[in-house]
TORKOL-4160 file (C-alpha; in steps of 0.2 Angstrom, whole numbers, padded with zeros to 4 digits, m for minus):
345
<pt num="1" X="0014" Y="0123" Z="0280"/>
<pt num="2" X="m0001" Y="0118" Z="0290"/>
<pt num="3" X="m0003" Y="0100" Z="0295"/>
<pt num="4" X="m0020" Y="0099" Z="0288"/>
<pt num="5" X="m0014" Y="0102" Z="0270"/>
<pt num="6" X="m0001" Y="0088" Z="0271"/>
<pt num="7" X="m0013" Y="0074" Z="0267"/>
<pt num="8" X="m0019" Y="0084" Z="0252"/>
<pt num="9" X="m0001" Y="0087" Z="0246"/>
<pt num="10" X="0003" Y="0068" Z="0248"/>
<pt num="11" X="m0012" Y="0064" Z="0238"/>
<pt num="12" X="m0008" Y="0075" Z="0224"/>
<pt num="13" X="0010" Y="0069" Z="0224"/>
<pt num="14" X="0004" Y="0051" Z="0224"/>
<pt num="15" X="m0008" Y="0054" Z="0210"/>
<pt num="16" X="0005" Y="0063" Z="0199"/>
<pt num="17" X="0017" Y="0049" Z="0202"/>
<pt num="18" X="0004" Y="0035" Z="0197"/>
<pt num="19" X="0000" Y="0045" Z="0182"/>
<pt num="20" X="0018" Y="0047" Z="0177"/>
<pt num="21" X="0022" Y="0029" Z="0180"/>
<pt num="22" X="0006" Y="0023" Z="0170"/>
<pt num="23" X="0011" Y="0035" Z="0156"/>
<pt num="24" X="0029" Y="0029" Z="0155"/>
<pt num="25" X="0025" Y="0011" Z="0156"/>
<pt num="26" X="0011" Y="0011" Z="0142"/>
<pt num="27" X="0016" Y="0000" Z="0127"/>
<pt num="28" X="0023" Y="0011" Z="0113"/>
<pt num="29" X="0018" Y="0008" Z="0095"/>
<pt num="30" X="0025" Y="0018" Z="0081"/>
<pt num="31" X="0018" Y="0017" Z="0063"/>
<pt num="32" X="0031" Y="0021" Z="0050"/>
<pt num="33" X="0023" Y="0026" Z="0033"/>
<pt num="34" X="0033" Y="0026" Z="0017"/>
<pt num="35" X="0022" Y="0039" Z="0009"/>
<pt num="36" X="0013" Y="0055" Z="0014"/>
<pt num="37" X="m0003" Y="0055" Z="0024"/>
<pt num="38" X="m0013" Y="0063" Z="0010"/>
<pt num="39" X="m0009" Y="0048" Z="m0002"/>
<pt num="40" X="m0025" Y="0038" Z="m0004"/>
<pt num="41" X="m0017" Y="0021" Z="m0001"/>
<pt num="42" X="m0009" Y="0028" Z="0016"/>
<pt num="43" X="m0026" Y="0036" Z="0021"/>
<pt num="44" X="m0035" Y="0020" Z="0019"/>
<pt num="45" X="m0022" Y="0009" Z="0028"/>
<pt num="46" X="m0024" Y="0022" Z="0042"/>
<pt num="47" X="m0043" Y="0018" Z="0042"/>
<pt num="48" X="m0039" Y="0000" Z="0045"/>
<pt num="49" X="m0027" Y="0004" Z="0059"/>
<pt num="50" X="m0039" Y="0016" Z="0067"/>
<pt num="51" X="m0053" Y="0002" Z="0067"/>
<pt num="52" X="m0042" Y="m0008" Z="0078"/>
<pt num="53" X="m0033" Y="0005" Z="0088"/>
<pt num="54" X="m0048" Y="0016" Z="0092"/>
<pt num="55" X="m0052" Y="0016" Z="0110"/>
<pt num="56" X="m0035" Y="0008" Z="0115"/>
<pt num="57" X="m0030" Y="0022" Z="0126"/>
<pt num="58" X="m0018" Y="0011" Z="0136"/>
<pt num="59" X="m0006" Y="0011" Z="0121"/>
<pt num="60" X="0005" Y="0026" Z="0116"/>
<pt num="61" X="0003" Y="0028" Z="0098"/>
<pt num="62" X="0013" Y="0038" Z="0086"/>
<pt num="63" X="0014" Y="0040" Z="0067"/>
<pt num="64" X="0028" Y="0046" Z="0055"/>
<pt num="65" X="0027" Y="0049" Z="0037"/>
<pt num="66" X="0042" Y="0048" Z="0026"/>
<pt num="67" X="0035" Y="0056" Z="0010"/>
<pt num="68" X="0046" Y="0046" Z="m0001"/>
<pt num="69" X="0035" Y="0049" Z="m0016"/>
<pt num="70" X="0039" Y="0067" Z="m0016"/>
<pt num="71" X="0056" Y="0064" Z="m0025"/>
<pt num="72" X="0067" Y="0050" Z="m0032"/>
<pt num="73" X="0083" Y="0059" Z="m0028"/>
<pt num="74" X="0094" Y="0047" Z="m0018"/>
<pt num="75" X="0101" Y="0060" Z="m0006"/>
<pt num="76" X="0083" Y="0066" Z="m0002"/>
<pt num="77" X="0078" Y="0047" Z="0001"/>
<pt num="78" X="0093" Y="0045" Z="0012"/>
<pt num="79" X="0089" Y="0060" Z="0022"/>
<pt num="80" X="0071" Y="0054" Z="0024"/>
<pt num="81" X="0078" Y="0038" Z="0031"/>
<pt num="82" X="0090" Y="0046" Z="0043"/>
<pt num="83" X="0076" Y="0058" Z="0050"/>
<pt num="84" X="0064" Y="0043" Z="0052"/>
<pt num="85" X="0077" Y="0033" Z="0062"/>
<pt num="86" X="0080" Y="0048" Z="0073"/>
<pt num="87" X="0061" Y="0049" Z="0076"/>
<pt num="88" X="0061" Y="0030" Z="0081"/>
<pt num="89" X="0076" Y="0031" Z="0092"/>
<pt num="90" X="0068" Y="0046" Z="0101"/>
<pt num="91" X="0052" Y="0037" Z="0104"/>
<pt num="92" X="0059" Y="0020" Z="0108"/>
<pt num="93" X="0044" Y="0010" Z="0102"/>
<pt num="94" X="0040" Y="m0007" Z="0108"/>
<pt num="95" X="0032" Y="m0011" Z="0091"/>
<pt num="96" X="0036" Y="m0003" Z="0074"/>
<pt num="97" X="0023" Y="m0005" Z="0061"/>
<pt num="98" X="0031" Y="m0002" Z="0044"/>
<pt num="99" X="0020" Y="0002" Z="0029"/>
<pt num="100" X="0026" Y="m0001" Z="0011"/>
<pt num="101" X="0043" Y="m0005" Z="0004"/>
<pt num="102" X="0053" Y="0011" Z="0005"/>
<pt num="103" X="0052" Y="0012" Z="0024"/>
<pt num="104" X="0058" Y="m0006" Z="0025"/>
<pt num="105" X="0073" Y="m0003" Z="0014"/>
<pt num="106" X="0078" Y="0014" Z="0021"/>
<pt num="107" X="0074" Y="0011" Z="0039"/>
<pt num="108" X="0066" Y="m0004" Z="0046"/>
<pt num="109" X="0079" Y="m0017" Z="0041"/>
<pt num="110" X="0092" Y="m0008" Z="0052"/>
<pt num="111" X="0082" Y="m0014" Z="0067"/>
<pt num="112" X="0081" Y="m0033" Z="0062"/>
<pt num="113" X="0083" Y="m0044" Z="0078"/>
<pt num="114" X="0083" Y="m0029" Z="0089"/>
<pt num="115" X="0078" Y="m0037" Z="0106"/>
<pt num="116" X="0069" Y="m0021" Z="0112"/>
<pt num="117" X="0058" Y="m0019" Z="0097"/>
<pt num="118" X="0045" Y="m0030" Z="0087"/>
<pt num="119" X="0043" Y="m0026" Z="0068"/>
<pt num="120" X="0027" Y="m0028" Z="0059"/>
<pt num="121" X="0028" Y="m0025" Z="0040"/>
<pt num="122" X="0013" Y="m0022" Z="0028"/>
<pt num="123" X="0012" Y="m0017" Z="0010"/>
<pt num="124" X="0028" Y="m0027" Z="0005"/>
<pt num="125" X="0026" Y="m0030" Z="m0014"/>
<pt num="126" X="0039" Y="m0043" Z="m0016"/>
<pt num="127" X="0049" Y="m0055" Z="m0005"/>
<pt num="128" X="0057" Y="m0050" Z="0012"/>
<pt num="129" X="0074" Y="m0057" Z="0009"/>
<pt num="130" X="0082" Y="m0040" Z="0003"/>
<pt num="131" X="0077" Y="m0033" Z="0020"/>
<pt num="132" X="0085" Y="m0047" Z="0031"/>
<pt num="133" X="0068" Y="m0052" Z="0038"/>
<pt num="134" X="0069" Y="m0070" Z="0033"/>
<pt num="135" X="0070" Y="m0080" Z="0049"/>
<pt num="136" X="0072" Y="m0064" Z="0060"/>
<pt num="137" X="0066" Y="m0066" Z="0078"/>
<pt num="138" X="0057" Y="m0049" Z="0079"/>
<pt num="139" X="0048" Y="m0048" Z="0062"/>
<pt num="140" X="0031" Y="m0053" Z="0055"/>
<pt num="141" X="0019" Y="m0045" Z="0044"/>
<pt num="142" X="0007" Y="m0046" Z="0029"/>
<pt num="143" X="0012" Y="m0045" Z="0011"/>
<pt num="144" X="0004" Y="m0034" Z="m0003"/>
<pt num="145" X="0000" Y="m0046" Z="m0017"/>
<pt num="146" X="m0009" Y="m0042" Z="m0032"/>
<pt num="147" X="m0025" Y="m0052" Z="m0032"/>
<pt num="148" X="m0022" Y="m0062" Z="m0048"/>
<pt num="149" X="m0037" Y="m0074" Z="m0046"/>
<pt num="150" X="m0049" Y="m0060" Z="m0044"/>
<pt num="151" X="m0041" Y="m0050" Z="m0058"/>
<pt num="152" X="m0042" Y="m0066" Z="m0070"/>
<pt num="153" X="m0060" Y="m0068" Z="m0066"/>
<pt num="154" X="m0064" Y="m0049" Z="m0069"/>
<pt num="155" X="m0054" Y="m0049" Z="m0085"/>
<pt num="156" X="m0064" Y="m0064" Z="m0091"/>
<pt num="157" X="m0080" Y="m0056" Z="m0087"/>
<pt num="158" X="m0074" Y="m0039" Z="m0095"/>
<pt num="159" X="m0069" Y="m0048" Z="m0111"/>
<pt num="160" X="m0086" Y="m0056" Z="m0113"/>
<pt num="161" X="m0094" Y="m0039" Z="m0111"/>
<pt num="162" X="m0082" Y="m0029" Z="m0122"/>
<pt num="163" X="m0089" Y="m0026" Z="m0139"/>
<pt num="164" X="m0072" Y="m0026" Z="m0146"/>
<pt num="165" X="m0069" Y="m0044" Z="m0142"/>
<pt num="166" X="m0087" Y="m0051" Z="m0142"/>
<pt num="167" X="m0083" Y="m0065" Z="m0155"/>
<pt num="168" X="m0065" Y="m0068" Z="m0149"/>
<pt num="169" X="m0061" Y="m0086" Z="m0143"/>
<pt num="170" X="m0042" Y="m0082" Z="m0142"/>
<pt num="171" X="m0033" Y="m0081" Z="m0125"/>
<pt num="172" X="m0034" Y="m0064" Z="m0117"/>
<pt num="173" X="m0018" Y="m0055" Z="m0117"/>
<pt num="174" X="m0012" Y="m0042" Z="m0104"/>
<pt num="175" X="0003" Y="m0032" Z="m0102"/>
<pt num="176" X="0010" Y="m0022" Z="m0087"/>
<pt num="177" X="0016" Y="m0004" Z="m0089"/>
<pt num="178" X="0024" Y="0004" Z="m0074"/>
<pt num="179" X="0036" Y="0018" Z="m0068"/>
<pt num="180" X="0054" Y="0013" Z="m0064"/>
<pt num="181" X="0051" Y="0013" Z="m0045"/>
<pt num="182" X="0056" Y="0000" Z="m0032"/>
<pt num="183" X="0039" Y="m0006" Z="m0029"/>
<pt num="184" X="0034" Y="m0007" Z="m0047"/>
<pt num="185" X="0049" Y="m0019" Z="m0051"/>
<pt num="186" X="0044" Y="m0029" Z="m0036"/>
<pt num="187" X="0026" Y="m0030" Z="m0042"/>
<pt num="188" X="0033" Y="m0035" Z="m0060"/>
<pt num="189" X="0043" Y="m0049" Z="m0052"/>
<pt num="190" X="0027" Y="m0056" Z="m0043"/>
<pt num="191" X="0016" Y="m0054" Z="m0059"/>
<pt num="192" X="0029" Y="m0064" Z="m0069"/>
<pt num="193" X="0029" Y="m0079" Z="m0057"/>
<pt num="194" X="0010" Y="m0079" Z="m0054"/>
<pt num="195" X="m0002" Y="m0092" Z="m0061"/>
<pt num="196" X="m0013" Y="m0083" Z="m0074"/>
<pt num="197" X="m0023" Y="m0098" Z="m0079"/>
<pt num="198" X="m0030" Y="m0095" Z="m0096"/>
<pt num="199" X="m0024" Y="m0077" Z="m0097"/>
<pt num="200" X="m0008" Y="m0074" Z="m0107"/>
<pt num="201" X="0003" Y="m0062" Z="m0097"/>
<pt num="202" X="0014" Y="m0053" Z="m0109"/>
<pt num="203" X="0027" Y="m0046" Z="m0097"/>
<pt num="204" X="0031" Y="m0028" Z="m0091"/>
<pt num="205" X="0038" Y="m0012" Z="m0097"/>
<pt num="206" X="0046" Y="0000" Z="m0085"/>
<pt num="207" X="0049" Y="0019" Z="m0089"/>
<pt num="208" X="0056" Y="0033" Z="m0079"/>
<pt num="209" X="0049" Y="0048" Z="m0088"/>
<pt num="210" X="0031" Y="0053" Z="m0094"/>
<pt num="211" X="0038" Y="0056" Z="m0111"/>
<pt num="212" X="0044" Y="0038" Z="m0111"/>
<pt num="213" X="0027" Y="0032" Z="m0104"/>
<pt num="214" X="0018" Y="0041" Z="m0119"/>
<pt num="215" X="0030" Y="0033" Z="m0131"/>
<pt num="216" X="0027" Y="0015" Z="m0123"/>
<pt num="217" X="0008" Y="0018" Z="m0125"/>
<pt num="218" X="0009" Y="0023" Z="m0143"/>
<pt num="219" X="0019" Y="0007" Z="m0147"/>
<pt num="220" X="0008" Y="m0005" Z="m0138"/>
<pt num="221" X="0004" Y="m0020" Z="m0148"/>
<pt num="222" X="0000" Y="m0038" Z="m0146"/>
<pt num="223" X="m0011" Y="m0036" Z="m0130"/>
<pt num="224" X="m0029" Y="m0034" Z="m0126"/>
<pt num="225" X="m0028" Y="m0024" Z="m0110"/>
<pt num="226" X="m0015" Y="m0013" Z="m0102"/>
<pt num="227" X="m0012" Y="m0016" Z="m0083"/>
<pt num="228" X="m0007" Y="0000" Z="m0073"/>
<pt num="229" X="m0004" Y="0003" Z="m0055"/>
<pt num="230" X="0013" Y="0011" Z="m0053"/>
<pt num="231" X="0013" Y="0028" Z="m0062"/>
<pt num="232" X="0016" Y="0041" Z="m0048"/>
<pt num="233" X="0035" Y="0042" Z="m0051"/>
<pt num="234" X="0035" Y="0047" Z="m0069"/>
<pt num="235" X="0046" Y="0062" Z="m0071"/>
<pt num="236" X="0046" Y="0077" Z="m0082"/>
<pt num="237" X="0061" Y="0075" Z="m0094"/>
<pt num="238" X="0065" Y="0094" Z="m0093"/>
<pt num="239" X="0064" Y="0093" Z="m0074"/>
<pt num="240" X="0070" Y="0076" Z="m0069"/>
<pt num="241" X="0065" Y="0077" Z="m0051"/>
<pt num="242" X="0047" Y="0083" Z="m0053"/>
<pt num="243" X="0034" Y="0070" Z="m0054"/>
<pt num="244" X="0019" Y="0071" Z="m0066"/>
<pt num="245" X="0002" Y="0071" Z="m0058"/>
<pt num="246" X="m0006" Y="0054" Z="m0058"/>
<pt num="247" X="m0023" Y="0060" Z="m0064"/>
<pt num="248" X="m0014" Y="0068" Z="m0079"/>
<pt num="249" X="m0005" Y="0052" Z="m0083"/>
<pt num="250" X="m0021" Y="0042" Z="m0083"/>
<pt num="251" X="m0031" Y="0055" Z="m0093"/>
<pt num="252" X="m0018" Y="0055" Z="m0106"/>
<pt num="253" X="m0016" Y="0036" Z="m0107"/>
<pt num="254" X="m0035" Y="0034" Z="m0107"/>
<pt num="255" X="m0037" Y="0046" Z="m0122"/>
<pt num="256" X="m0022" Y="0039" Z="m0132"/>
<pt num="257" X="m0022" Y="0020" Z="m0129"/>
<pt num="258" X="m0030" Y="0009" Z="m0141"/>
<pt num="259" X="m0033" Y="m0004" Z="m0128"/>
<pt num="260" X="m0042" Y="m0002" Z="m0111"/>
<pt num="261" X="m0033" Y="0001" Z="m0095"/>
<pt num="262" X="m0036" Y="m0010" Z="m0080"/>
<pt num="263" X="m0030" Y="m0003" Z="m0063"/>
<pt num="264" X="m0021" Y="m0014" Z="m0051"/>
<pt num="265" X="m0024" Y="m0003" Z="m0036"/>
<pt num="266" X="m0041" Y="0002" Z="m0032"/>
<pt num="267" X="m0036" Y="0021" Z="m0032"/>
<pt num="268" X="m0033" Y="0019" Z="m0050"/>
<pt num="269" X="m0051" Y="0022" Z="m0054"/>
<pt num="270" X="m0052" Y="0038" Z="m0044"/>
<pt num="271" X="m0037" Y="0044" Z="m0055"/>
<pt num="272" X="m0048" Y="0039" Z="m0071"/>
<pt num="273" X="m0047" Y="0020" Z="m0076"/>
<pt num="274" X="m0063" Y="0012" Z="m0080"/>
<pt num="275" X="m0060" Y="m0003" Z="m0069"/>
<pt num="276" X="m0048" Y="m0008" Z="m0055"/>
<pt num="277" X="m0045" Y="m0023" Z="m0045"/>
<pt num="278" X="m0034" Y="m0022" Z="m0030"/>
<pt num="279" X="m0030" Y="m0028" Z="m0013"/>
<pt num="280" X="m0039" Y="m0020" Z="0002"/>
<pt num="281" X="m0029" Y="m0007" Z="0011"/>
<pt num="282" X="m0040" Y="m0008" Z="0026"/>
<pt num="283" X="m0035" Y="m0027" Z="0028"/>
<pt num="284" X="m0017" Y="m0021" Z="0028"/>
<pt num="285" X="m0020" Y="m0009" Z="0042"/>
<pt num="286" X="m0031" Y="m0020" Z="0052"/>
<pt num="287" X="m0020" Y="m0035" Z="0051"/>
<pt num="288" X="m0005" Y="m0024" Z="0057"/>
<pt num="289" X="m0014" Y="m0017" Z="0072"/>
<pt num="290" X="m0022" Y="m0033" Z="0077"/>
<pt num="291" X="m0005" Y="m0041" Z="0077"/>
<pt num="292" X="0003" Y="m0027" Z="0087"/>
<pt num="293" X="m0011" Y="m0030" Z="0100"/>
<pt num="294" X="m0008" Y="m0049" Z="0100"/>
<pt num="295" X="0011" Y="m0047" Z="0103"/>
<pt num="296" X="0008" Y="m0035" Z="0118"/>
<pt num="297" X="m0006" Y="m0045" Z="0126"/>
<pt num="298" X="0001" Y="m0062" Z="0124"/>
<pt num="299" X="0019" Y="m0057" Z="0126"/>
<pt num="300" X="0025" Y="m0067" Z="0111"/>
<pt num="301" X="0039" Y="m0064" Z="0099"/>
<pt num="302" X="0034" Y="m0057" Z="0082"/>
<pt num="303" X="0045" Y="m0070" Z="0073"/>
<pt num="304" X="0033" Y="m0084" Z="0080"/>
<pt num="305" X="0019" Y="m0077" Z="0071"/>
<pt num="306" X="0017" Y="m0084" Z="0053"/>
<pt num="307" X="0018" Y="m0071" Z="0038"/>
<pt num="308" X="0001" Y="m0067" Z="0031"/>
<pt num="309" X="m0005" Y="m0067" Z="0013"/>
<pt num="310" X="m0019" Y="m0054" Z="0010"/>
<pt num="311" X="m0037" Y="m0062" Z="0008"/>
<pt num="312" X="m0047" Y="m0047" Z="0004"/>
<pt num="313" X="m0048" Y="m0037" Z="m0012"/>
<pt num="314" X="m0059" Y="m0022" Z="m0019"/>
<pt num="315" X="m0066" Y="m0018" Z="m0036"/>
<pt num="316" X="m0068" Y="0000" Z="m0042"/>
<pt num="317" X="m0077" Y="0006" Z="m0057"/>
<pt num="318" X="m0079" Y="0022" Z="m0067"/>
<pt num="319" X="m0095" Y="0022" Z="m0076"/>
<pt num="320" X="m0093" Y="0035" Z="m0089"/>
<pt num="321" X="m0077" Y="0027" Z="m0096"/>
<pt num="322" X="m0086" Y="0010" Z="m0096"/>
<pt num="323" X="m0100" Y="0018" Z="m0106"/>
<pt num="324" X="m0088" Y="0026" Z="m0118"/>
<pt num="325" X="m0081" Y="0009" Z="m0122"/>
<pt num="326" X="m0098" Y="0001" Z="m0123"/>
<pt num="327" X="m0095" Y="m0011" Z="m0109"/>
<pt num="328" X="m0108" Y="m0016" Z="m0097"/>
<pt num="329" X="m0102" Y="m0025" Z="m0082"/>
<pt num="330" X="m0114" Y="m0037" Z="m0072"/>
<pt num="331" X="m0123" Y="m0027" Z="m0058"/>
<pt num="332" X="m0114" Y="m0037" Z="m0045"/>
<pt num="333" X="m0098" Y="m0027" Z="m0049"/>
<pt num="334" X="m0107" Y="m0011" Z="m0047"/>
<pt num="335" X="m0114" Y="m0016" Z="m0031"/>
<pt num="336" X="m0097" Y="m0021" Z="m0024"/>
<pt num="337" X="m0089" Y="m0005" Z="m0029"/>
<pt num="338" X="m0103" Y="0005" Z="m0022"/>
<pt num="339" X="m0102" Y="m0004" Z="m0006"/>
<pt num="340" X="m0084" Y="0000" Z="m0004"/>
<pt num="341" X="m0086" Y="0018" Z="m0009"/>
<pt num="342" X="m0076" Y="0015" Z="m0025"/>
<pt num="343" X="m0089" Y="0019" Z="m0038"/>
<pt num="344" X="m0087" Y="0034" Z="m0049"/>
<pt num="345" X="m0099" Y="0042" Z="m0062"/>
């Protein structure tokens, strides 16, 4: 080798070494999703994550989707958990952001108090005790809590503008109908303990199959509004592992229920409910990503960061269904839903 080429060789080796060192020492953040990336809630949580992580090239970021809504078979879910743990162990993240309850239950709880990893949860419907997070040194996060105060206000406005109840002075009655999934039961527990003010909460009914859902709708009585939000795990009785499409569930319910449906997730109106009030998926993603940056930059323990209750909610509307029931909501609701891109004709 000619001597004049030696400095250039040294330069390239040094540059490669610096690049390799920088790449290997970048903080690693893994986002573990319970559901598929095409699921609308997951898509919009990702929007919130991206708003914060965009441009943060100094972080090595990886996402993993467990797709737990594809089947309720326990062996399938167990395998999904094993595969997710393998991906985590191969990536060795400094921070694990865990979205929604199934991923907490199947995976993240096994990393509680791991000194090499911080856990940030989001989308947790109930409490955290079942996952061992209470008092854990490496865990913080944001809950998913149905926005009861906003829902109560919306129900009161809706009731005043609903021709079927125009002259009614009785308490508004609501009932929650849901599938038999884990998140649905945790939602029901929260709703049962919430302060409904002058709304009379009539409890919840959980069913496993679409046929049982249809029967529950036919037998509804003693309520003015039907609250829905968890209906993506209703099976076909003839094919117990096959889920019924959410739009089909909402269309049938809308056409056969004698009381109006109110969605408790904003995507419910995309599926076909006339009105929905739900927490912001964007806030969930933004909080999780911002907290990850805080932990990295300030070198603090996740357990020292207080748990967060969501502050933001979104209203969604489907005008054709409101018109069909003769309901005209105040213009501010239309403006709100349009601004959030949740207004449907």
